[in-house]
N, C-alpha and C positions, 0 to 999 in steps of 0.2 A: 724617519717620517715626521717626527715632531719638529725637527729643525726645518724641514722643507715647508711644513704648514706655517711655521712662525714667519719665515721669510716671505711666503705668499701673502700673509696677512698684512704686511707692510703696505701693499698696494691694492689689496682686494676691494676696499671700499671705493676706490677711484674708478676701477675698471669693471666692476661687476654691478648688476642690478641690485637695488637695495634689498629685495627679498632674498636674493641668493646670498649676498654678503651676510645678512642676518641669520640665514640658515646655517652658514658655516661658522658663525661666531663661537658656538660652543666647542667646536673642534679646535679653533684657534686658541681659545682659553685653555683647553685641556693640553694643547701642545706646549703652551708657555709653562704650565704647571709641571709637565713632565721634564722639560729642560731645566727648570729651577731645582728639580729634585735629583738630577743626575750629576751629583758633585764628583763622582768617580769616572765620569765619561767625558773624554776630551771634546766631543761634539757639543756638549752642553754649553761650552763657553764660546763657541764659534760665532754666535750672534753678536758678541761683544768685541770680536776680533776683526770683523769685516765692516767697512764703512764706505759710503759713496760720497764723493766730492765732485760737484759739477764745476765745469770750467767756464760757466757763463753766469751773468748776473741773474739772481733769482728774484722773482716778484711774488707778492702776496696774491693768492687767488681771489677773483672777484666774488662778491657776495651772491649767493643764489638760494632759491627756495628749494628745500629738500623734497617737498611734496611734488613740485613741478619737475624736478630732476628725476624723481622716481617714476612719474607718469611717462616721461619721455623714454626712459630706459625700457619701461614696460611696453610702450608702443613699438619701439625698435625690435624688441625681442618677439613680440606677438604679430608683427607686421600689420599693425592697425593704423589707420589714419588718425591725425590729431586735429582738434579745433583749438587754435592758439591765438593769443594776443602777444604781439612782439613789438619791441621798441627798436626800430632801426636807428643807427647812429645819426644824430642830427635831424631826425624826422619825428613825426607824431606816431604814436602806437597804431598798429594796424592788425586787423583780424585776418587769419589765414586758415585754409584747410590744406594740410600738408601730408605728404607720403614720406614718413621717416624711413631712411634706408640704413644709415650708418652713423657711428659716433667717431669723432677724431679728437684725440688728446694732443694738444700742442702747448708744451710748457704747463702753465697753471690754468690754461683756458680749455674748456671742452666745447666742441662744436657739433651741431647736428647737421648731417648732410641729408637732403631730402629733395623731392620734386613737388610740383603743383599740378593738379589735374592729370591729364594724360601726357604731359610733356616729359621728355627725357633729360631736359636741362637740369643739372644739379645745382641747387641753391645751398648756401652755407649760412647757418644761423648760430649765433653764440648763445649757449644755454642760459647764461646769467641775464640775458635780455628778455627772456620770456616772463610775462607777468601773469599769464594764466594758460593752462593746458588741460584739455579734456580729451581722453582717449575715446575714439569713436568705435562703434561696432563694425564699421566698414573696413574692409581690408585695403591695403595699399594697391595701387593699380598695377596691371601687368607690365605696363611700360616702365614703371619704377623698378620692378623686379629684374628687368633686363640690364639695368645700369651697371657698368663695370667700375666699381668704386676704386679699385686698385689702379686701373688705367687712368682714371680721373686724377688721382693723386700723383701718379708718376708723370703726368703731363704738366705738373706745376700748379695744382688747384689753389694753393695758398700763396701764389705769387713768388715762390722761391726761385722759379726758373724763368729767365727772360726769353729763352727760345728752347726748342726741343733738340737743338744741335749742340754738339760738343765744341769747345773752343781750345785752341792751343794757348795755354797760359805760360808766359815768360816773364820772370821778374828777377831783379837784383835784390838780394836779401842779406841783411847783416848776419854774419856768421854766428855771433852769440845768440841773437834773438831767434835765429832759424835753426838752432841745433836740433830741436825736436823733430824737424822735418826729415832728418836722416833715419830716425826710428819710426816715425809715423808719417809716411809719404802722403801727399795729396792725391796721388793716383798710382795705379799699378805700373804705369810707364814713366813715372817721374825720373828725371835725370838732374843731377847736381854737378855743376862744372865749376872748378876753381876760377875765380875772376880777379879779385883784388885781395889785398892782405886782410881786409876787414869784411869782405862780402863774397858771396858766390852767386852764380846764375842758376836759376831753377826753371825747368820746363816740365809741363804736365798737361795731359789732356783732361779737361774738366767740364762740368756742366756750367753754363753761363747762368749763374744764380745770384740772388741778392745776398746769400750767405757768403759767397766769395768776396763780394764788395765789402761787406761788414768786416770780414776777416782782414782784408787788406788795410782798411781804415784803422783797425785796432792796432796795427803794427806801426802806425805813425810814420816817422822818418826813417824807420828801419827797413823799409821796403820801397822799391821803385818798380811800378808795373811798366813793362816794355811792350808786351803784346797781350791781348789784342788792343788795337788802338781805341776801340769803343770803350773798353774798361778803363784804359789810361785816362781818357777824356772825362769819364764819370768821376774818377778820383780827383782830377784837377778841378772839376766843378765843385766837388764837395769841399776841397781845400779852400777855394776862392770864397765859397759861402761862409766857411768858418772864419776866415780872415775878416770878412765884413761883419759877422755877428759879434766878434770880439773887439771890433773897432780898430784892428791893426792897420787898416788902410788909412785911417785918419792920422795915425802916428807917422806914417811914411810921408804923408803930405806936409 
């Protein structure tokens, strides 16, 4: 139990309301003390034997006001409206009356999903952009209670999906660079076919997403997208833009 509590504490302050995290802190402290004192128990060293390494570039979290964050967490938990001042990107600060529904953690950024008035359209606000938040005595609207956040996210709320339809992804991939795909397939129906001495053909049914485009671009010249044509054209456009940015088109001339 001490080990479990210690591992939970690593993420508790990010995902729990401040009052809940503070309430649990004595238990987390006690768990650490217990583990440090169990020199004859093999579980006591487990926390030093397990590490997490992310395979993407990590960013520093944006600065945010702890009091504002705590108020937003409280409003989400108690289903109360908030009176807020928010700074949209590239625009002047604006006052809102919001129905907070859910929180979304995406990398180092936390977002508030909410509605305005009796509308069911979900709006996305970045927590670090709030400059003032007051929790109202008024409850969120019935319309906001009916919003299916999971369905909203599954439909590509954060722009990761270009369409709600699956695509047939076909690419020629360098054997060395794509070795991991044999162990960690892109999809359950992935097929790898021998093509050339230094490459293979891969087919997979996947979501048409920005993540797929980013992954393809990260492989550079070690991959050639064959299908769908729309994705191939996007990659070509990106390459052409990079050639222009780096001035390579001038050298050719």
